[in-house]
MDAnalysis code that builds the backbone (N, CA, C; Angstrom):
import MDAnalysis as mda
import numpy as np

u = mda.Universe.empty(513, n_residues=171, atom_resindex=np.repeat(np.arange(171), 3), trajectory=True)
u.add_TopologyAttr("name", ["N", "CA", "C"] * 171)
u.add_TopologyAttr("resid", np.arange(1, 172))
u.add_TopologyAttr("resname", ["UNK", "UNK", "UNK", "UNK", "UNK", "UNK", "UNK", "UNK", "UNK", "UNK", "UNK", "UNK", "UNK", "UNK", "UNK", "UNK", "UNK", "UNK", "UNK", "UNK", "UNK", "UNK", "UNK", "UNK", "UNK", "UNK", "UNK", "UNK", "UNK", "UNK", "UNK", "UNK", "UNK", "UNK", "UNK", "UNK", "UNK", "UNK", "UNK", "UNK", "UNK", "UNK", "UNK", "UNK", "UNK", "UNK", "UNK", "UNK", "UNK", "UNK", "UNK", "UNK", "UNK", "UNK", "UNK", "UNK", "UNK", "UNK", "UNK", "UNK", "UNK", "UNK", "UNK", "UNK", "UNK", "UNK", "UNK", "UNK", "UNK", "UNK", "UNK", "UNK", "UNK", "UNK", "UNK", "UNK", "UNK", "UNK", "UNK", "UNK", "UNK", "UNK", "UNK", "UNK", "UNK", "UNK", "UNK", "UNK", "UNK", "UNK", "UNK", "UNK", "UNK", "UNK", "UNK", "UNK", "UNK", "UNK", "UNK", "UNK", "UNK", "UNK", "UNK", "UNK", "UNK", "UNK", "UNK", "UNK", "UNK", "UNK", "UNK", "UNK", "UNK", "UNK", "UNK", "UNK", "UNK", "UNK", "UNK", "UNK", "UNK", "UNK", "UNK", "UNK", "UNK", "UNK", "UNK", "UNK", "UNK", "UNK", "UNK", "UNK", "UNK", "UNK", "UNK", "UNK", "UNK", "UNK", "UNK", "UNK", "UNK", "UNK", "UNK", "UNK", "UNK", "UNK", "UNK", "UNK", "UNK", "UNK", "UNK", "UNK", "UNK", "UNK", "UNK", "UNK", "UNK", "UNK", "UNK", "UNK", "UNK", "UNK", "UNK", "UNK", "UNK", "UNK", "UNK", "UNK", "UNK", "UNK", "UNK"])
u.atoms.positions = np.array([
    [28.475, -52.363, -125.778],
    [28.485, -51.812, -124.506],
    [28.514, -52.792, -123.724],
    [29.352, -52.091, -122.448],
    [29.924, -52.769, -121.388],
    [28.657, -53.455, -120.635],
    [28.618, -54.374, -120.288],
    [27.637, -55.006, -119.417],
    [27.769, -55.205, -118.031],
    [27.457, -54.300, -117.007],
    [27.600, -54.638, -115.410],
    [26.387, -55.247, -114.666],
    [26.805, -56.142, -113.786],
    [25.548, -56.719, -113.151],
    [25.035, -55.908, -112.384],
    [23.373, -55.537, -112.355],
    [22.634, -54.529, -111.698],
    [23.010, -54.757, -110.005],
    [23.624, -55.397, -109.723],
    [23.243, -55.331, -108.236],
    [24.652, -54.870, -107.751],
    [25.648, -54.498, -108.826],
    [27.037, -53.836, -108.832],
    [26.784, -52.104, -108.594],
    [25.319, -51.656, -109.207],
    [25.379, -50.582, -109.448],
    [24.481, -50.219, -108.138],
    [24.755, -48.449, -107.737],
    [23.645, -48.208, -106.791],
    [22.406, -47.670, -107.731],
    [21.155, -47.707, -106.853],
    [19.642, -47.479, -107.557],
    [19.780, -46.507, -108.193],
    [20.472, -45.701, -108.271],
    [20.371, -44.352, -108.931],
    [21.223, -44.648, -110.572],
    [22.170, -45.320, -110.056],
    [23.030, -45.819, -111.331],
    [22.478, -46.613, -112.373],
    [21.589, -47.759, -111.343],
    [20.840, -48.466, -112.333],
    [19.901, -48.128, -112.860],
    [18.659, -47.021, -112.273],
    [18.123, -46.382, -113.361],
    [18.847, -45.613, -114.544],
    [20.039, -45.005, -114.627],
    [20.657, -44.499, -115.419],
    [20.605, -45.634, -116.329],
    [21.614, -47.172, -115.842],
    [21.891, -47.740, -117.007],
    [20.526, -48.134, -117.346],
    [19.500, -48.450, -116.379],
    [18.386, -49.305, -117.230],
    [17.984, -48.085, -118.667],
    [17.659, -46.662, -118.376],
    [17.485, -45.540, -119.573],
    [18.516, -46.030, -120.585],
    [19.377, -46.079, -120.643],
    [20.473, -46.005, -121.553],
    [20.352, -47.539, -122.137],
    [20.277, -48.396, -121.437],
    [19.652, -49.898, -122.219],
    [18.642, -49.588, -123.064],
    [17.839, -48.955, -123.035],
    [16.211, -48.762, -123.737],
    [16.772, -48.623, -125.240],
    [16.441, -49.226, -126.206],
    [16.802, -48.994, -127.527],
    [18.058, -49.210, -127.967],
    [19.023, -50.219, -127.196],
    [20.284, -50.652, -127.786],
    [20.894, -49.217, -127.643],
    [20.879, -48.724, -126.283],
    [21.347, -47.806, -126.399],
    [21.564, -46.479, -127.226],
    [20.322, -46.087, -127.580],
    [20.684, -45.010, -128.478],
    [20.698, -43.977, -127.561],
    [21.450, -42.392, -128.844],
    [22.261, -41.675, -128.344],
    [20.717, -40.578, -127.713],
    [21.470, -40.113, -126.641],
    [20.360, -38.439, -126.222],
    [19.851, -37.692, -127.013],
    [18.788, -37.858, -127.177],
    [18.637, -36.913, -128.758],
    [17.821, -35.177, -128.516],
    [17.447, -35.394, -127.572],
    [17.351, -33.870, -126.930],
    [17.145, -33.618, -125.442],
    [16.443, -32.475, -124.970],
    [16.799, -31.766, -123.601],
    [15.630, -32.639, -122.876],
    [15.039, -32.902, -123.192],
    [13.795, -34.114, -122.858],
    [14.504, -35.025, -122.280],
    [15.112, -36.124, -122.907],
    [16.050, -36.345, -122.726],
    [16.516, -36.485, -121.480],
    [17.594, -35.819, -121.991],
    [18.765, -35.391, -120.790],
    [17.534, -35.280, -119.250],
    [16.479, -34.176, -119.312],
    [16.088, -34.207, -118.337],
    [15.703, -35.170, -117.513],
    [15.075, -36.363, -118.368],
    [14.766, -37.333, -117.681],
    [15.481, -38.384, -117.412],
    [16.932, -38.272, -117.721],
    [18.220, -39.135, -116.950],
    [18.330, -38.314, -116.014],
    [17.897, -37.054, -115.643],
    [18.502, -36.288, -114.679],
    [17.896, -36.722, -113.101],
    [16.700, -36.582, -113.489],
    [15.221, -36.841, -112.922],
    [15.936, -38.289, -112.070],
    [16.105, -39.247, -113.042],
    [16.145, -40.583, -112.620],
    [17.751, -40.974, -111.696],
    [18.243, -39.699, -111.871],
    [19.661, -40.191, -111.342],
    [19.563, -39.323, -109.927],
    [19.148, -38.496, -109.598],
    [18.515, -37.820, -108.145],
    [18.926, -36.390, -108.547],
    [19.121, -35.787, -109.532],
    [19.167, -34.697, -109.535],
    [18.164, -33.426, -109.286],
    [17.232, -33.988, -109.384],
    [16.146, -33.283, -109.337],
    [15.687, -32.795, -107.798],
    [15.781, -31.647, -107.100],
    [15.176, -31.675, -105.915],
    [13.710, -32.051, -105.525],
    [13.767, -32.371, -103.888],
    [12.609, -33.519, -103.379],
    [12.097, -31.885, -103.417],
    [10.461, -32.532, -102.836],
    [9.479, -31.501, -102.711],
    [9.975, -30.351, -101.764],
    [10.391, -30.875, -101.123],
    [11.051, -30.008, -99.223],
    [11.522, -28.959, -99.841],
    [12.588, -29.442, -101.069],
    [13.021, -28.018, -101.046],
    [12.415, -26.902, -101.528],
    [11.502, -26.894, -102.395],
    [10.900, -26.019, -103.005],
    [10.068, -25.131, -101.757],
    [9.352, -26.359, -100.639],
    [8.864, -25.303, -99.868],
    [9.626, -24.805, -98.681],
    [10.870, -25.598, -98.140],
    [11.868, -24.743, -97.284],
    [12.421, -23.706, -97.872],
    [12.894, -23.400, -99.198],
    [13.425, -22.307, -99.842],
    [11.919, -21.363, -100.187],
    [11.219, -21.636, -100.525],
    [10.011, -20.439, -100.561],
    [9.691, -19.924, -98.718],
    [10.058, -20.806, -97.911],
    [9.390, -20.568, -96.544],
    [10.352, -19.756, -95.960],
    [12.079, -19.435, -96.426],
    [12.849, -18.920, -96.094],
    [12.600, -17.918, -96.760],
    [12.364, -18.223, -97.917],
    [12.494, -16.415, -98.636],
    [10.679, -15.464, -97.998],
    [9.577, -16.542, -97.763],
    [9.232, -15.653, -96.856],
    [9.743, -14.746, -95.827],
    [9.821, -15.640, -95.033],
    [10.632, -15.088, -93.462],
    [11.799, -14.214, -93.770],
    [12.592, -13.584, -94.929],
    [13.334, -13.115, -95.000],
    [13.000, -11.981, -95.907],
    [11.834, -12.160, -96.374],
    [10.880, -10.896, -97.182],
    [10.520, -9.860, -95.731],
    [9.844, -10.693, -94.983],
    [9.244, -9.969, -93.514],
    [10.325, -9.316, -92.977],
    [11.749, -9.700, -92.634],
    [12.920, -9.230, -92.410],
    [12.648, -7.750, -93.135],
    [12.963, -8.185, -94.433],
    [13.582, -7.083, -94.933],
    [11.954, -5.625, -94.941],
    [10.638, -6.012, -94.536],
    [10.099, -5.414, -94.304],
    [10.005, -4.571, -92.973],
    [10.648, -5.743, -92.286],
    [10.958, -5.044, -91.066],
    [11.977, -3.982, -90.831],
    [12.732, -4.398, -91.799],
    [13.600, -3.136, -92.020],
    [13.882, -1.802, -92.550],
    [12.925, -2.308, -93.208],
    [12.082, -0.994, -94.438],
    [11.348, -0.118, -93.318],
    [10.628, -0.490, -92.471],
    [9.916, 0.250, -91.344],
    [10.555, 0.723, -90.346],
    [11.497, 0.308, -90.241],
    [12.487, 0.424, -88.765],
    [13.062, 1.659, -89.374],
    [13.280, 1.668, -90.803],
    [14.200, 2.830, -91.165],
    [13.148, 4.298, -91.485],
    [11.802, 4.432, -91.515],
    [11.181, 5.219, -91.680],
    [10.982, 5.833, -90.131],
    [11.053, 7.141, -89.824],
    [10.992, 8.104, -89.329],
    [9.923, 8.290, -88.420],
    [8.965, 8.335, -89.350],
    [7.239, 8.214, -89.033],
    [6.773, 7.415, -88.584],
    [7.057, 6.200, -89.389],
    [6.763, 5.068, -88.598],
    [7.245, 4.637, -86.977],
    [8.643, 5.085, -86.787],
    [9.131, 4.514, -86.008],
    [8.433, 5.716, -84.485],
    [8.055, 6.760, -85.310],
    [6.971, 7.491, -84.264],
    [6.542, 7.047, -83.257],
    [5.725, 5.987, -84.039],
    [4.201, 5.953, -83.310],
    [4.666, 4.228, -82.951],
    [5.618, 4.131, -82.999],
    [5.779, 3.003, -81.997],
    [5.960, 2.704, -80.534],
    [5.923, 2.274, -79.618],
    [6.292, 2.106, -78.227],
    [7.725, 2.606, -77.854],
    [7.813, 3.481, -76.874],
    [8.966, 4.723, -76.456],
    [10.179, 3.515, -76.260],
    [10.171, 2.100, -75.865],
    [11.167, 1.153, -76.147],
    [11.885, 0.963, -77.460],
    [11.191, 0.673, -78.202],
    [11.524, 0.507, -79.525],
    [12.179, 1.483, -80.302],
    [11.580, 3.051, -80.150],
    [12.213, 3.938, -80.481],
    [13.361, 4.021, -79.943],
    [13.891, 4.091, -78.503],
    [14.834, 3.952, -77.937],
    [16.312, 3.141, -78.660],
    [15.527, 2.091, -78.810],
    [16.546, 0.729, -79.446],
    [16.743, 1.158, -80.672],
    [16.301, 1.244, -81.750],
    [16.373, 1.646, -83.120],
    [16.967, 3.142, -82.867],
    [16.791, 3.958, -82.329],
    [17.533, 5.350, -82.226],
    [18.719, 5.034, -81.637],
    [19.038, 4.724, -80.963],
    [20.736, 4.105, -80.255],
    [21.456, 3.103, -81.184],
    [20.707, 2.573, -81.942],
    [21.487, 1.393, -82.825],
    [22.658, 1.960, -83.437],
    [23.613, 0.997, -83.429],
    [24.664, 1.541, -83.661],
    [24.791, 1.360, -85.607],
    [25.816, 2.052, -85.930],
    [25.744, 1.396, -87.821],
    [25.809, 0.040, -88.121],
    [27.038, -0.600, -87.631],
    [27.334, -1.665, -87.845],
    [26.120, -2.437, -87.481],
    [25.472, -2.352, -86.159],
    [24.675, -3.452, -86.175],
    [23.279, -2.978, -86.952],
    [23.008, -1.846, -87.839],
    [22.188, -1.604, -88.493],
    [22.891, -2.057, -89.858],
    [23.883, -1.836, -90.285],
    [24.535, -2.856, -91.454],
    [24.252, -4.383, -91.181],
    [24.359, -5.131, -90.115],
    [24.384, -6.467, -89.926],
    [22.528, -6.912, -90.306],
    [22.124, -5.754, -89.865],
    [20.440, -6.542, -89.869],
    [19.972, -6.226, -91.273],
    [20.497, -5.134, -92.052],
    [20.797, -5.291, -93.701],
    [21.210, -6.434, -94.176],
    [22.326, -6.731, -93.487],
    [22.769, -7.866, -94.851],
    [22.510, -9.100, -94.257],
    [21.878, -9.223, -93.256],
    [21.169, -10.574, -92.392],
    [19.799, -10.680, -93.497],
    [18.886, -10.094, -93.800],
    [17.672, -9.814, -93.911],
    [18.025, -10.143, -95.715],
    [17.956, -8.841, -95.973],
    [18.587, -8.460, -97.651],
    [19.348, -10.061, -98.235],
    [20.401, -9.937, -97.287],
    [21.395, -11.340, -98.077],
    [20.186, -12.692, -97.960],
    [19.924, -12.710, -97.009],
    [18.522, -14.017, -96.767],
    [17.985, -13.930, -97.443],
    [17.398, -13.212, -98.198],
    [16.028, -13.470, -99.278],
    [17.099, -13.409, -100.798],
    [17.844, -13.055, -101.047],
    [18.632, -12.722, -101.948],
    [18.917, -14.552, -102.065],
    [19.806, -15.106, -100.756],
    [20.199, -16.477, -101.048],
    [18.844, -17.441, -101.508],
    [17.430, -16.734, -100.863],
    [16.332, -17.947, -100.935],
    [15.920, -18.038, -102.211],
    [15.989, -16.521, -102.732],
    [15.779, -16.353, -104.549],
    [16.792, -17.218, -105.127],
    [18.478, -16.954, -104.904],
    [19.211, -18.155, -105.655],
    [18.667, -19.407, -105.677],
    [18.458, -19.912, -104.434],
    [18.243, -20.948, -103.703],
    [17.276, -21.754, -104.764],
    [16.051, -20.830, -104.918],
    [14.859, -21.169, -105.709],
    [15.648, -21.205, -107.411],
    [16.201, -20.688, -107.514],
    [16.711, -20.785, -109.043],
    [18.032, -21.896, -108.848],
    [18.182, -22.597, -107.869],
    [18.831, -23.436, -107.802],
    [20.745, -23.118, -108.107],
    [21.087, -21.967, -107.873],
    [22.558, -21.625, -107.933],
    [23.289, -21.934, -106.653],
    [24.699, -22.353, -106.960],
    [25.139, -22.718, -106.025],
    [26.103, -21.283, -104.748],
    [25.766, -20.454, -105.725],
    [26.360, -18.911, -104.700],
    [25.238, -18.879, -104.192],
    [23.919, -18.998, -103.755],
    [23.454, -19.268, -102.994],
    [23.966, -19.633, -101.380],
    [24.802, -20.463, -101.344],
    [25.447, -21.274, -100.202],
    [25.971, -19.603, -99.659],
    [27.226, -19.324, -100.498],
    [27.916, -18.084, -99.735],
    [27.395, -16.931, -99.226],
    [25.808, -16.719, -99.974],
    [25.239, -15.561, -99.541],
    [24.271, -16.046, -98.130],
    [24.110, -16.679, -98.266],
    [23.483, -17.615, -96.754],
    [24.974, -17.165, -95.518],
    [26.300, -17.607, -95.970],
    [27.448, -17.369, -95.368],
    [27.159, -15.596, -94.464],
    [27.312, -14.865, -95.675],
    [27.032, -13.581, -95.505],
    [25.808, -13.448, -94.828],
    [24.254, -13.694, -95.122],
    [23.526, -13.293, -94.184],
    [23.450, -13.770, -92.897],
    [24.414, -14.627, -92.557],
    [24.021, -15.377, -90.981],
    [25.072, -14.758, -90.302],
    [26.341, -13.942, -91.412],
    [27.381, -12.937, -90.219],
    [26.875, -11.458, -90.047],
    [25.817, -11.120, -90.952],
    [25.102, -10.334, -90.407],
    [23.948, -10.315, -89.572],
    [23.641, -11.447, -89.630],
    [22.818, -11.998, -88.320],
    [23.303, -11.857, -86.838],
    [24.488, -12.680, -87.158],
    [25.156, -12.548, -86.123],
    [25.667, -11.209, -85.631],
    [26.161, -10.558, -85.917],
    [26.107, -8.942, -85.594],
    [25.502, -8.542, -85.256],
    [24.195, -8.516, -85.970],
    [23.185, -7.604, -85.312],
    [22.630, -8.142, -83.888],
    [23.016, -9.696, -83.816],
    [22.496, -9.926, -82.480],
    [23.388, -9.699, -80.939],
    [24.489, -9.151, -81.711],
    [25.472, -8.870, -80.455],
    [24.806, -7.661, -79.862],
    [24.640, -6.701, -81.008],
    [23.885, -5.427, -80.228],
    [22.699, -5.801, -79.630],
    [21.854, -6.682, -80.188],
    [20.259, -7.052, -79.353],
    [20.600, -7.475, -78.368],
    [21.527, -8.938, -78.240],
    [21.814, -9.228, -76.942],
    [22.153, -7.859, -75.506],
    [23.012, -7.131, -76.129],
    [23.789, -6.003, -75.336],
    [22.753, -5.011, -74.539],
    [21.608, -5.040, -75.676],
    [20.611, -3.618, -75.355],
    [19.245, -4.730, -74.728],
    [18.555, -5.687, -75.049],
    [17.966, -6.485, -74.441],
    [17.755, -8.018, -73.667],
    [19.285, -8.357, -74.073],
    [19.015, -9.522, -73.501],
    [18.679, -11.047, -74.612],
    [18.703, -12.249, -74.323],
    [18.090, -12.817, -75.320],
    [16.754, -13.202, -75.277],
    [16.256, -13.179, -76.266],
    [15.024, -12.879, -76.837],
    [14.279, -14.436, -77.915],
    [13.176, -14.581, -77.722],
    [12.844, -15.849, -78.361],
    [12.849, -15.377, -79.971],
    [12.803, -14.209, -80.576],
    [12.682, -13.613, -81.792],
    [14.430, -13.786, -82.008],
    [15.100, -13.486, -80.981],
    [16.873, -13.462, -81.288],
    [16.982, -14.664, -81.643],
    [16.675, -15.389, -80.906],
    [17.235, -17.096, -81.030],
    [16.572, -17.748, -82.413],
    [15.586, -17.433, -82.729],
    [14.895, -17.690, -83.887],
    [15.526, -17.562, -85.089],
    [15.583, -15.819, -85.048],
    [16.369, -15.551, -86.391],
    [17.729, -16.085, -86.493],
    [18.468, -16.467, -85.437],
    [19.726, -17.346, -85.541],
    [19.659, -18.567, -86.040],
    [18.863, -19.080, -85.631],
    [18.541, -20.420, -86.088],
    [17.786, -20.462, -87.442],
    [16.823, -19.446, -88.215],
    [16.389, -19.639, -89.153],
    [17.729, -19.492, -90.190],
    [18.728, -18.634, -89.861],
    [19.652, -18.364, -90.884],
    [20.664, -19.317, -90.698],
    [21.078, -20.022, -89.871],
    [21.871, -21.373, -89.641],
    [21.372, -22.618, -90.270],
    [20.170, -22.713, -90.205],
    [18.919, -23.817, -90.793],
    [18.979, -23.280, -92.292],
    [18.932, -22.386, -92.702],
    [18.820, -22.162, -94.163],
    [20.401, -22.309, -95.107],
    [21.669, -22.079, -94.275],
    [22.703, -22.120, -94.553],
    [23.252, -23.754, -94.524],
    [22.759, -24.628, -93.616],
    [22.684, -25.746, -94.054],
    [21.854, -26.359, -94.409],
    [20.937, -26.120, -95.139],
    [19.974, -26.765, -96.180],
    [20.365, -26.421, -97.208],
    [21.076, -25.247, -97.461],
    [21.977, -25.168, -99.046],
    [23.008, -26.078, -98.913],
    [23.620, -26.577, -98.209],
    [24.834, -26.662, -97.985],
    [24.500, -28.446, -98.407],
    [23.369, -28.766, -98.011],
    [22.528, -30.320, -98.468],
    [22.470, -30.513, -99.878],
    [21.563, -29.446, -100.178],
    [21.004, -28.737, -101.213],
    [22.265, -29.389, -102.296],
    [23.344, -28.423, -102.242],
    [24.616, -28.438, -103.372],
    [25.206, -29.922, -103.053],
    [25.223, -30.374, -101.895],
    [25.927, -31.525, -102.097],
    [25.139, -33.012, -102.491],
    [23.538, -33.210, -102.569],
    [22.930, -33.477, -103.341],
    [22.641, -33.409, -104.946],
    [23.669, -32.396, -105.460],
    [23.591, -31.942, -106.808],
    [22.476, -31.405, -107.486],
    [21.717, -30.647, -106.404],
    [20.382, -30.024, -106.809],
    [20.841, -28.356, -107.198],
    [21.998, -27.500, -106.909],
    [22.752, -26.597, -107.069],
    [23.704, -26.648, -108.443],
    [23.107, -25.992, -109.361],
    [23.930, -26.055, -110.292],
    [24.697, -24.913, -110.836],
])
């Protein structure tokens, strides 16, 4: 075995080298040992990963519910007149952007919780959908807190997914 001074290795590599030196560098014999090595070298997501991905999923599921409610004419008829006018006057491209934004965000969060790299691409599509529907919202009602929050949450989920990918949490 090649022995390197521990001060030359990073903290994660030191943990890996320590594990490999146990019992004279025995071979990793089962999946449990492999998982222990992965945990020690830092590929296990931080607790905040699960919290952020779950909160993002909840946020996007509320958006999916909002989209579904706005697609039901009976429910729209019970809304205040201003909301009815906005929903009825919304063009197809804005409705499509809304659907891509919320459903894409929900799928992205599910994929993030499953630790899949494709979540990053789905979040890009979701953010593009959010931006498309935001253009319509800006033209009709102007800048609103919910519009700002939607764009910020979409961008934050994309940013966090890129961090998770760089950290090796997504496979």
